[in-house]
MARDO-160805 format. One record per residue (C-alpha): residue number from 1; residue in three letters; x negated, y negated, z. Coordinates in nm, 3 decimals. Example, Ala and Ser with C-alpha at 12.3 -4.5 7.8 and 13.67 -1.06 7.14 Angstrom:
BEGIN
<pt pos="1" code="Ala" px="-1.230" py="0.450" pz="0.780"/>
<pt pos="2" code="Ser" px="-1.367" py="0.106" pz="0.714"/>
This chain:
BEGIN
<pt pos="1" code="Met" px="-1.236" py="3.832" pz="-2.325"/>
<pt pos="2" code="Val" px="-1.584" py="3.901" pz="-2.461"/>
<pt pos="3" code="Val" px="-1.642" py="3.531" pz="-2.522"/>
<pt pos="4" code="Gly" px="-1.518" py="3.447" pz="-2.175"/>
<pt pos="5" code="Asp" px="-1.743" py="3.708" pz="-2.012"/>
<pt pos="6" code="Ala" px="-2.039" py="3.584" pz="-2.213"/>
<pt pos="7" code="Gln" px="-1.968" py="3.226" pz="-2.101"/>
<pt pos="8" code="Glu" px="-1.945" py="3.342" pz="-1.740"/>
<pt pos="9" code="Val" px="-2.277" py="3.527" pz="-1.757"/>
<pt pos="10" code="Phe" px="-2.441" py="3.234" pz="-1.938"/>
<pt pos="11" code="Ser" px="-2.324" py="2.975" pz="-1.692"/>
<pt pos="12" code="Ser" px="-2.427" py="3.186" pz="-1.393"/>
<pt pos="13" code="Glu" px="-2.784" py="3.225" pz="-1.524"/>
<pt pos="14" code="Val" px="-2.835" py="2.854" pz="-1.589"/>
<pt pos="15" code="Asp" px="-3.005" py="2.636" pz="-1.327"/>
<pt pos="16" code="Met" px="-2.743" py="2.363" pz="-1.277"/>
<pt pos="17" code="Ser" px="-2.993" py="2.125" pz="-1.119"/>
<pt pos="18" code="Glu" px="-3.179" py="2.094" pz="-1.450"/>
<pt pos="19" code="Leu" px="-2.871" py="1.990" pz="-1.646"/>
<pt pos="20" code="Ser" px="-2.721" py="1.647" pz="-1.702"/>
<pt pos="21" code="Pro" px="-2.384" py="1.563" pz="-1.538"/>
<pt pos="22" code="Glu" px="-2.210" py="1.602" pz="-1.875"/>
<pt pos="23" code="Glu" px="-2.360" py="1.949" pz="-1.928"/>
<pt pos="24" code="Gln" px="-2.272" py="2.053" pz="-1.573"/>
<pt pos="25" code="Trp" px="-1.913" py="1.943" pz="-1.630"/>
<pt pos="26" code="Lys" px="-1.892" py="2.146" pz="-1.953"/>
<pt pos="27" code="Ile" px="-2.017" py="2.461" pz="-1.781"/>
<pt pos="28" code="Glu" px="-1.776" py="2.416" pz="-1.489"/>
<pt pos="29" code="His" px="-1.496" py="2.359" pz="-1.741"/>
<pt pos="30" code="Ala" px="-1.587" py="2.682" pz="-1.921"/>
<pt pos="31" code="Arg" px="-1.593" py="2.870" pz="-1.592"/>
<pt pos="32" code="Met" px="-1.250" py="2.742" pz="-1.501"/>
<pt pos="33" code="His" px="-1.100" py="2.850" pz="-1.836"/>
<pt pos="34" code="Ala" px="-1.260" py="3.193" pz="-1.808"/>
<pt pos="35" code="Lys" px="-1.130" py="3.235" pz="-1.455"/>
<pt pos="36" code="His" px="-0.770" py="3.142" pz="-1.537"/>
<pt pos="37" code="Arg" px="-0.740" py="3.306" pz="-1.879"/>
<pt pos="38" code="Gly" px="-0.436" py="3.537" pz="-1.893"/>
<pt pos="39" code="His" px="-0.263" py="3.375" pz="-1.594"/>
<pt pos="40" code="Glu" px="-0.008" py="3.174" pz="-1.796"/>
<pt pos="41" code="Ala" px="0.293" py="3.327" pz="-1.617"/>
<pt pos="42" code="Met" px="0.142" py="3.250" pz="-1.277"/>
<pt pos="43" code="His" px="0.069" py="2.890" pz="-1.380"/>
<pt pos="44" code="Ala" px="0.428" py="2.844" pz="-1.499"/>
<pt pos="45" code="Glu" px="0.553" py="2.969" pz="-1.162"/>
<pt pos="46" code="Met" px="0.323" py="2.724" pz="-0.982"/>
<pt pos="47" code="Val" px="0.456" py="2.435" pz="-1.194"/>
<pt pos="48" code="Leu" px="0.815" py="2.530" pz="-1.106"/>
<pt pos="49" code="Ile" px="0.724" py="2.539" pz="-0.737"/>
<pt pos="50" code="Leu" px="0.567" py="2.193" pz="-0.767"/>
<pt pos="51" code="Ile" px="0.873" py="2.043" pz="-0.939"/>
<pt pos="52" code="Ala" px="1.116" py="2.203" pz="-0.694"/>
<pt pos="53" code="Thr" px="0.914" py="2.083" pz="-0.394"/>
<pt pos="54" code="Leu" px="0.895" py="1.728" pz="-0.529"/>
<pt pos="55" code="Val" px="1.272" py="1.714" pz="-0.586"/>
<pt pos="56" code="Val" px="1.362" py="1.858" pz="-0.245"/>
<pt pos="57" code="Ala" px="1.107" py="1.637" pz="-0.066"/>
<pt pos="58" code="Gln" px="1.237" py="1.326" pz="-0.242"/>
<pt pos="59" code="Leu" px="1.597" py="1.404" pz="-0.140"/>
<pt pos="60" code="Leu" px="1.497" py="1.467" pz="0.221"/>
<pt pos="61" code="Leu" px="1.289" py="1.147" pz="0.238"/>
<pt pos="62" code="Val" px="1.573" py="0.938" pz="0.094"/>
<pt pos="63" code="Gln" px="1.820" py="1.079" pz="0.347"/>
<pt pos="64" code="Trp" px="1.574" py="1.023" pz="0.632"/>
<pt pos="65" code="Lys" px="1.514" py="0.663" pz="0.523"/>
<pt pos="66" code="Gln" px="1.888" py="0.590" pz="0.501"/>
<pt pos="67" code="Arg" px="1.983" py="0.754" pz="0.832"/>
<pt pos="68" code="His" px="1.682" py="0.670" pz="1.048"/>
<pt pos="69" code="Pro" px="1.489" py="0.383" pz="0.880"/>
<pt pos="70" code="Arg" px="1.292" py="0.288" pz="1.191"/>
<pt pos="71" code="Ser" px="1.140" py="0.632" pz="1.246"/>
<pt pos="72" code="Tyr" px="1.085" py="0.673" pz="0.871"/>
<pt pos="73" code="Asn" px="0.890" py="0.346" pz="0.851"/>
<pt pos="74" code="Met" px="0.681" py="0.426" pz="1.158"/>
<pt pos="75" code="Val" px="0.587" py="0.775" pz="1.037"/>
<pt pos="76" code="Thr" px="0.516" py="0.641" pz="0.686"/>
<pt pos="77" code="Leu" px="0.289" py="0.371" pz="0.830"/>
<pt pos="78" code="Phe" px="0.105" py="0.629" pz="1.040"/>
<pt pos="79" code="Gln" px="0.066" py="0.852" pz="0.733"/>
<pt pos="80" code="Met" px="-0.078" py="0.569" pz="0.523"/>
<pt pos="81" code="Trp" px="-0.316" py="0.473" pz="0.801"/>
<pt pos="82" code="Val" px="-0.449" py="0.822" pz="0.884"/>
<pt pos="83" code="Val" px="-0.432" py="1.037" pz="0.565"/>
<pt pos="84" code="Pro" px="-0.701" py="0.840" pz="0.372"/>
<pt pos="85" code="Leu" px="-0.923" py="0.861" pz="0.681"/>
<pt pos="86" code="Tyr" px="-0.927" py="1.241" pz="0.651"/>
<pt pos="87" code="Phe" px="-1.041" py="1.230" pz="0.288"/>
<pt pos="88" code="Thr" px="-1.292" py="0.955" pz="0.369"/>
<pt pos="89" code="Val" px="-1.470" py="1.167" pz="0.630"/>
<pt pos="90" code="Lys" px="-1.444" py="1.483" pz="0.420"/>
<pt pos="91" code="Leu" px="-1.588" py="1.319" pz="0.106"/>
<pt pos="92" code="His" px="-1.840" py="1.097" pz="0.293"/>
<pt pos="93" code="Trp" px="-1.700" py="0.765" pz="0.171"/>
<pt pos="94" code="Trp" px="-1.883" py="0.568" pz="0.440"/>
<pt pos="95" code="Arg" px="-1.828" py="0.226" pz="0.282"/>
<pt pos="96" code="Phe" px="-1.452" py="0.277" pz="0.288"/>
<pt pos="97" code="Leu" px="-1.477" py="0.403" pz="0.648"/>
<pt pos="98" code="Val" px="-1.659" py="0.086" pz="0.762"/>
<pt pos="99" code="Ile" px="-1.398" py="-0.139" pz="0.597"/>
<pt pos="100" code="Trp" px="-1.118" py="0.075" pz="0.742"/>
<pt pos="101" code="Ile" px="-1.259" py="0.042" pz="1.093"/>
<pt pos="102" code="Leu" px="-1.295" py="-0.338" pz="1.063"/>
<pt pos="103" code="Phe" px="-0.943" py="-0.376" pz="0.923"/>
<pt pos="104" code="Ser" px="-0.799" py="-0.146" pz="1.190"/>
<pt pos="105" code="Ala" px="-0.974" py="-0.331" pz="1.474"/>
<pt pos="106" code="Val" px="-0.852" py="-0.678" pz="1.372"/>
<pt pos="107" code="Thr" px="-0.505" py="-0.552" pz="1.282"/>
<pt pos="108" code="Ala" px="-0.476" py="-0.372" pz="1.616"/>
<pt pos="109" code="Phe" px="-0.560" py="-0.699" pz="1.797"/>
<pt pos="110" code="Val" px="-0.308" py="-0.897" pz="1.589"/>
<pt pos="111" code="Thr" px="-0.039" py="-0.631" pz="1.641"/>
<pt pos="112" code="Phe" px="-0.109" py="-0.633" pz="2.016"/>
<pt pos="113" code="Arg" px="-0.058" py="-1.010" pz="2.024"/>
<pt pos="114" code="Ala" px="0.263" py="-0.984" pz="1.821"/>
<pt pos="115" code="Thr" px="0.421" py="-0.729" pz="2.058"/>
<pt pos="116" code="Arg" px="0.351" py="-0.914" pz="2.384"/>
<pt pos="117" code="Lys" px="0.630" py="-1.069" pz="2.591"/>
<pt pos="118" code="Pro" px="0.654" py="-1.359" pz="2.637"/>
<pt pos="119" code="Leu" px="0.519" py="-1.450" pz="2.294"/>
<pt pos="120" code="Val" px="0.238" py="-1.704" pz="2.284"/>
<pt pos="121" code="Gln" px="0.330" py="-2.006" pz="2.071"/>
<pt pos="122" code="Thr" px="0.032" py="-1.966" pz="1.838"/>
<pt pos="123" code="Thr" px="0.086" py="-1.593" pz="1.777"/>
<pt pos="124" code="Pro" px="0.333" py="-1.611" pz="1.481"/>
<pt pos="125" code="Arg" px="0.097" py="-1.835" pz="1.284"/>
<pt pos="126" code="Leu" px="-0.199" py="-1.610" pz="1.371"/>
<pt pos="127" code="Val" px="-0.011" py="-1.300" pz="1.254"/>
<pt pos="128" code="Tyr" px="0.105" py="-1.449" pz="0.924"/>
<pt pos="129" code="Lys" px="-0.235" py="-1.605" pz="0.852"/>
<pt pos="130" code="Trp" px="-0.415" py="-1.274" pz="0.901"/>
<pt pos="131" code="Phe" px="-0.178" py="-1.066" pz="0.691"/>
<pt pos="132" code="Leu" px="-0.149" py="-1.337" pz="0.426"/>
<pt pos="133" code="Leu" px="-0.530" py="-1.342" pz="0.401"/>
<pt pos="134" code="Ile" px="-0.540" py="-0.962" pz="0.356"/>
<pt pos="135" code="Tyr" px="-0.256" py="-0.985" pz="0.105"/>
<pt pos="136" code="Lys" px="-0.444" py="-1.241" pz="-0.107"/>
<pt pos="137" code="Ile" px="-0.771" py="-1.046" pz="-0.087"/>
<pt pos="138" code="Ser" px="-0.597" py="-0.723" pz="-0.188"/>
<pt pos="139" code="Tyr" px="-0.420" py="-0.904" pz="-0.473"/>
<pt pos="140" code="Ala" px="-0.748" py="-1.048" pz="-0.607"/>
<pt pos="141" code="Thr" px="-0.934" py="-0.717" pz="-0.559"/>
<pt pos="142" code="Gly" px="-0.663" py="-0.525" pz="-0.743"/>
<pt pos="143" code="Ile" px="-0.666" py="-0.771" pz="-1.034"/>
<pt pos="144" code="Val" px="-1.047" py="-0.754" pz="-1.067"/>
<pt pos="145" code="Gly" px="-1.035" py="-0.373" pz="-1.051"/>
<pt pos="146" code="Tyr" px="-0.764" py="-0.357" pz="-1.317"/>
<pt pos="147" code="Met" px="-0.960" py="-0.590" pz="-1.546"/>
<pt pos="148" code="Ala" px="-1.276" py="-0.379" pz="-1.497"/>
<pt pos="149" code="Val" px="-1.085" py="-0.065" pz="-1.597"/>
<pt pos="150" code="Met" px="-0.939" py="-0.238" pz="-1.905"/>
<pt pos="151" code="Phe" px="-1.279" py="-0.377" pz="-2.008"/>
<pt pos="152" code="Thr" px="-1.426" py="-0.029" pz="-1.980"/>
<pt pos="153" code="Leu" px="-1.150" py="0.125" pz="-2.190"/>
<pt pos="154" code="Phe" px="-1.214" py="-0.135" pz="-2.461"/>
<pt pos="155" code="Gly" px="-1.590" py="-0.081" pz="-2.442"/>
<pt pos="156" code="Leu" px="-1.671" py="-0.433" pz="-2.323"/>
<pt pos="157" code="Asn" px="-1.896" py="-0.291" pz="-2.051"/>
<pt pos="158" code="Leu" px="-2.153" py="-0.217" pz="-2.323"/>
<pt pos="159" code="Leu" px="-2.204" py="-0.592" pz="-2.367"/>
<pt pos="160" code="Phe" px="-2.352" py="-0.599" pz="-2.016"/>
<pt pos="161" code="Lys" px="-2.539" py="-0.268" pz="-2.066"/>
<pt pos="162" code="Ile" px="-2.332" py="-0.094" pz="-1.798"/>
<pt pos="163" code="Lys" px="-2.265" py="0.278" pz="-1.829"/>
<pt pos="164" code="Pro" px="-1.897" py="0.364" pz="-1.886"/>
<pt pos="165" code="Glu" px="-1.882" py="0.596" pz="-1.583"/>
<pt pos="166" code="Asp" px="-2.032" py="0.328" pz="-1.357"/>
<pt pos="167" code="Ala" px="-1.797" py="0.059" pz="-1.485"/>
<pt pos="168" code="Met" px="-1.493" py="0.289" pz="-1.449"/>
<pt pos="169" code="Asp" px="-1.594" py="0.393" pz="-1.096"/>
<pt pos="170" code="Phe" px="-1.631" py="0.026" pz="-1.002"/>
<pt pos="171" code="Gly" px="-1.290" py="-0.067" pz="-1.144"/>
<pt pos="172" code="Ile" px="-1.104" py="0.228" pz="-0.993"/>
<pt pos="173" code="Ser" px="-1.266" py="0.169" pz="-0.653"/>
<pt pos="174" code="Leu" px="-1.159" py="-0.196" pz="-0.647"/>
<pt pos="175" code="Leu" px="-0.812" py="-0.104" pz="-0.767"/>
<pt pos="176" code="Phe" px="-0.779" py="0.154" pz="-0.490"/>
<pt pos="177" code="Tyr" px="-0.905" py="-0.088" pz="-0.222"/>
<pt pos="178" code="Gly" px="-0.663" py="-0.359" pz="-0.335"/>
<pt pos="179" code="Leu" px="-0.355" py="-0.137" pz="-0.355"/>
<pt pos="180" code="Tyr" px="-0.425" py="0.062" pz="-0.038"/>
<pt pos="181" code="Tyr" px="-0.488" py="-0.233" pz="0.194"/>
<pt pos="182" code="Gly" px="-0.209" py="-0.429" pz="0.024"/>
<pt pos="183" code="Val" px="0.040" py="-0.153" pz="0.107"/>
<pt pos="184" code="Leu" px="-0.095" py="-0.111" pz="0.460"/>
<pt pos="185" code="Glu" px="-0.092" py="-0.478" pz="0.555"/>
<pt pos="186" code="Arg" px="0.266" py="-0.528" pz="0.434"/>
<pt pos="187" code="Asp" px="0.394" py="-0.249" pz="0.658"/>
<pt pos="188" code="Phe" px="0.203" py="-0.376" pz="0.960"/>
<pt pos="189" code="Ala" px="0.324" py="-0.730" pz="0.884"/>
<pt pos="190" code="Glu" px="0.686" py="-0.612" pz="0.863"/>
<pt pos="191" code="Met" px="0.658" py="-0.440" pz="1.200"/>
<pt pos="192" code="Cys" px="0.500" py="-0.747" pz="1.362"/>
<pt pos="193" code="Ala" px="0.761" py="-0.978" pz="1.205"/>
<pt pos="194" code="Asp" px="1.043" py="-0.769" pz="1.355"/>
<pt pos="195" code="Tyr" px="0.884" py="-0.769" pz="1.700"/>
<pt pos="196" code="Met" px="0.813" py="-1.143" pz="1.702"/>
<pt pos="197" code="Ala" px="1.153" py="-1.246" pz="1.566"/>
<pt pos="198" code="Ser" px="1.332" py="-1.026" pz="1.819"/>
<pt pos="199" code="Thr" px="1.120" py="-1.169" pz="2.102"/>
<pt pos="200" code="Ile" px="1.186" py="-1.527" pz="1.995"/>
<pt pos="201" code="Gly" px="1.559" py="-1.444" pz="1.998"/>
<pt pos="202" code="Phe" px="1.688" py="-1.591" pz="1.671"/>
<pt pos="203" code="Tyr" px="1.683" py="-1.253" pz="1.496"/>
<pt pos="204" code="Ser" px="1.806" py="-0.905" pz="1.588"/>
<pt pos="205" code="Glu" px="1.853" py="-0.583" pz="1.395"/>
<pt pos="206" code="Ser" px="2.218" py="-0.568" pz="1.500"/>
<pt pos="207" code="Gly" px="2.282" py="-0.903" pz="1.332"/>
<pt pos="208" code="Met" px="2.379" py="-1.098" pz="1.649"/>
<pt pos="209" code="Pro" px="2.112" py="-1.352" pz="1.752"/>
<pt pos="210" code="Thr" px="2.057" py="-1.399" pz="2.125"/>
<pt pos="211" code="Lys" px="1.995" py="-1.774" pz="2.086"/>
<pt pos="212" code="His" px="2.162" py="-2.062" pz="1.904"/>
<pt pos="213" code="Leu" px="1.942" py="-2.210" pz="1.630"/>
<pt pos="214" code="Ser" px="1.897" py="-2.586" pz="1.633"/>
<pt pos="215" code="Asp" px="1.829" py="-2.776" pz="1.310"/>
<pt pos="216" code="Ser" px="1.497" py="-2.892" pz="1.455"/>
<pt pos="217" code="Val" px="1.364" py="-2.541" pz="1.536"/>
<pt pos="218" code="Cys" px="1.212" py="-2.284" pz="1.303"/>
<pt pos="219" code="Ala" px="1.367" py="-1.940" pz="1.363"/>
<pt pos="220" code="Val" px="1.052" py="-1.760" pz="1.249"/>
<pt pos="221" code="Cys" px="0.800" py="-1.910" pz="1.491"/>
<pt pos="222" code="Gly" px="1.037" py="-2.078" pz="1.742"/>
<pt pos="223" code="Gln" px="0.851" py="-2.412" pz="1.716"/>
<pt pos="224" code="Gln" px="0.982" py="-2.760" pz="1.650"/>
<pt pos="225" code="Ile" px="1.023" py="-2.891" pz="1.294"/>
<pt pos="226" code="Phe" px="0.893" py="-3.248" pz="1.269"/>
<pt pos="227" code="Val" px="0.914" py="-3.308" pz="0.892"/>
<pt pos="228" code="Asp" px="1.249" py="-3.362" pz="0.723"/>
<pt pos="229" code="Val" px="1.337" py="-3.149" pz="0.422"/>
<pt pos="230" code="Ser" px="1.344" py="-3.457" pz="0.197"/>
<pt pos="231" code="Glu" px="1.000" py="-3.575" pz="0.316"/>
<pt pos="232" code="Glu" px="0.654" py="-3.472" pz="0.197"/>
<pt pos="233" code="Gly" px="0.457" py="-3.336" pz="0.492"/>
<pt pos="234" code="Ile" px="0.090" py="-3.413" pz="0.545"/>
<pt pos="235" code="Ile" px="0.004" py="-3.064" pz="0.667"/>
<pt pos="236" code="Glu" px="0.315" py="-2.863" pz="0.585"/>
<pt pos="237" code="Asn" px="0.657" py="-2.910" pz="0.428"/>
<pt pos="238" code="Thr" px="0.997" py="-2.800" pz="0.553"/>
<pt pos="239" code="Tyr" px="1.211" py="-2.564" pz="0.347"/>
<pt pos="240" code="Arg" px="1.589" py="-2.527" pz="0.348"/>
<pt pos="241" code="Leu" px="1.750" py="-2.199" pz="0.240"/>
<pt pos="242" code="Ser" px="2.081" py="-2.177" pz="0.054"/>
<pt pos="243" code="Cys" px="2.248" py="-2.102" pz="0.391"/>
<pt pos="244" code="Asn" px="2.130" py="-2.451" pz="0.508"/>
<pt pos="245" code="His" px="1.895" py="-2.317" pz="0.778"/>
<pt pos="246" code="Val" px="1.557" py="-2.490" pz="0.774"/>
<pt pos="247" code="Phe" px="1.210" py="-2.348" pz="0.843"/>
<pt pos="248" code="His" px="0.844" py="-2.434" pz="0.821"/>
<pt pos="249" code="Glu" px="0.749" py="-2.357" pz="0.459"/>
<pt pos="250" code="Phe" px="0.453" py="-2.146" pz="0.569"/>
<pt pos="251" code="Cys" px="0.672" py="-1.946" pz="0.810"/>
<pt pos="252" code="Ile" px="0.952" py="-1.865" pz="0.566"/>
<pt pos="253" code="Arg" px="0.705" py="-1.772" pz="0.292"/>
<pt pos="254" code="Gly" px="0.523" py="-1.545" pz="0.535"/>
<pt pos="255" code="Trp" px="0.857" py="-1.396" pz="0.642"/>
<pt pos="256" code="Cys" px="0.956" py="-1.315" pz="0.281"/>
<pt pos="257" code="Ile" px="0.625" py="-1.231" pz="0.112"/>
<pt pos="258" code="Val" px="0.414" py="-1.088" pz="0.394"/>
<pt pos="259" code="Gly" px="0.689" py="-0.959" pz="0.622"/>
<pt pos="260" code="Lys" px="0.889" py="-0.803" pz="0.334"/>
<pt pos="261" code="Lys" px="1.212" py="-0.977" pz="0.441"/>
<pt pos="262" code="Gln" px="1.463" py="-1.104" pz="0.185"/>
<pt pos="263" code="Thr" px="1.725" py="-1.240" pz="0.425"/>
<pt pos="264" code="Cys" px="1.752" py="-1.548" pz="0.644"/>
<pt pos="265" code="Pro" px="1.588" py="-1.482" pz="0.985"/>
<pt pos="266" code="Tyr" px="1.898" py="-1.622" pz="1.159"/>
<pt pos="267" code="Cys" px="2.217" py="-1.545" pz="0.962"/>
<pt pos="268" code="Lys" px="2.077" py="-1.268" pz="0.736"/>
<pt pos="269" code="Glu" px="2.207" py="-1.426" pz="0.417"/>
<pt pos="270" code="Lys" px="2.006" py="-1.306" pz="0.116"/>
<pt pos="271" code="Val" px="1.717" py="-1.532" pz="0.019"/>
<pt pos="272" code="Asp" px="1.690" py="-1.642" pz="-0.344"/>
<pt pos="273" code="Leu" px="1.323" py="-1.563" pz="-0.408"/>
<pt pos="274" code="Lys" px="1.335" py="-1.709" pz="-0.762"/>
<pt pos="275" code="Arg" px="1.438" py="-2.044" pz="-0.616"/>
<pt pos="276" code="Met" px="1.179" py="-2.027" pz="-0.338"/>
<pt pos="277" code="Phe" px="0.896" py="-1.940" pz="-0.578"/>
<pt pos="278" code="Ser" px="0.989" py="-2.161" pz="-0.872"/>
<pt pos="279" code="Asn" px="0.624" py="-2.208" pz="-0.969"/>
<pt pos="280" code="Pro" px="0.547" py="-1.953" pz="-1.245"/>
<pt pos="281" code="Trp" px="0.200" py="-1.898" pz="-1.094"/>
<pt pos="282" code="Glu" px="0.357" py="-1.779" pz="-0.766"/>
<pt pos="283" code="Arg" px="0.601" py="-1.526" pz="-0.915"/>
<pt pos="284" code="Pro" px="0.335" py="-1.256" pz="-0.973"/>
<pt pos="285" code="His" px="0.297" py="-1.242" pz="-0.594"/>
<pt pos="286" code="Val" px="0.659" py="-1.131" pz="-0.567"/>
<pt pos="287" code="Met" px="0.614" py="-0.865" pz="-0.836"/>
<pt pos="288" code="Tyr" px="0.289" py="-0.749" pz="-0.676"/>
<pt pos="289" code="Gly" px="0.472" py="-0.708" pz="-0.346"/>
<pt pos="290" code="Gln" px="0.740" py="-0.499" pz="-0.514"/>
<pt pos="291" code="Leu" px="0.468" py="-0.281" pz="-0.673"/>
<pt pos="292" code="Leu" px="0.310" py="-0.224" pz="-0.331"/>
<pt pos="293" code="Asp" px="0.645" py="-0.116" pz="-0.187"/>
<pt pos="294" code="Trp" px="0.678" py="0.141" pz="-0.467"/>
<pt pos="295" code="Leu" px="0.324" py="0.272" pz="-0.404"/>
<pt pos="296" code="Arg" px="0.398" py="0.341" pz="-0.037"/>
<pt pos="297" code="Tyr" px="0.551" py="0.674" pz="-0.132"/>
<pt pos="298" code="Leu" px="0.248" py="0.781" pz="-0.334"/>
<pt pos="299" code="Val" px="-0.002" py="0.682" pz="-0.066"/>
<pt pos="300" code="Ala" px="0.185" py="0.821" pz="0.234"/>
<pt pos="301" code="Trp" px="0.380" py="1.125" pz="0.121"/>
<pt pos="302" code="Gln" px="0.225" py="1.252" pz="-0.201"/>
<pt pos="303" code="Pro" px="-0.079" py="1.412" pz="-0.027"/>
<pt pos="304" code="Val" px="0.156" py="1.580" pz="0.221"/>
<pt pos="305" code="Ile" px="0.376" py="1.719" pz="-0.057"/>
<pt pos="306" code="Ile" px="0.074" py="1.846" pz="-0.252"/>
<pt pos="307" code="Gly" px="-0.057" py="2.013" pz="0.063"/>
<pt pos="308" code="Leu" px="0.284" py="2.175" pz="0.115"/>
<pt pos="309" code="Val" px="0.281" py="2.304" pz="-0.245"/>
<pt pos="310" code="Gln" px="-0.067" py="2.451" pz="-0.196"/>
<pt pos="311" code="Gly" px="0.052" py="2.622" pz="0.122"/>
<pt pos="312" code="Ile" px="0.349" py="2.777" pz="-0.059"/>
<pt pos="313" code="Asn" px="0.120" py="2.898" pz="-0.340"/>
<pt pos="314" code="Tyr" px="-0.119" py="3.049" pz="-0.086"/>
<pt pos="315" code="Ile" px="0.163" py="3.234" pz="0.095"/>
<pt pos="316" code="Leu" px="0.293" py="3.371" pz="-0.238"/>
<pt pos="317" code="Gly" px="-0.056" py="3.476" pz="-0.345"/>
<pt pos="318" code="Leu" px="-0.070" py="3.230" pz="-0.638"/>
<pt pos="319" code="Glu" px="-0.405" py="3.079" pz="-0.739"/>
């Protein structure tokens, strides 16, 4: 205790503005240890509360998703869209705020177009092009951020005379931008895909289409198919699923990759993604999409659960 008190007195008498960031961090670290020394039992209780809350929250979220998937997806999307905004304003991340506003404005316009009835013929292509563009940008940004983090860990940043903390901040920032907007655009794209397909009439959540699908019509966009499956198109090819329904290649890829659908838009037979993306260079896109789906939980619900845990600790008088 004497050492801890001495550290506390020492750190309180030092002018923090005259110290380097590393020295400031060491003093703050010493203060934290002195403050929490002798509270091991309390810390163990807080860990148990955290674990119990995570388990109960996970069970409740799984049940909610299974019983009411539509409301779960809408609330999750709202959470992902709004929660980072709170931390952005609180921590003064103005660059992120500007990008968030631009993304939200364009996405709101695209979503508005996708939910109109009757649906304009050019809307499905507009929707898939926008979200596919964001998907590719987020994919490239995430890859660059990951490489920057790895280069920093291996010390390669020193070759370019870049400080480790600057290189790590750059990599983590890009990684966050890529993963966050990748998760967000896929959920918005899924919502728009459902609205457009239901409006066109070849797809319904109940499984019974309201229209008969002709072999010369694409069920995703509702437009005519002019290129035969066996022909090589000048602008775009035609793709036939294992259920024998045909689509514009761009539309069915947007439906599966961007819209997060793995079934035929008409008969709901499962799509063989390995067959659709036979090119080895395209398969990472599928795995990246699966990673984004897994990260939805961390982005949307983890801050809420942590806030709930802090509230329980505050009520119980734990610090």
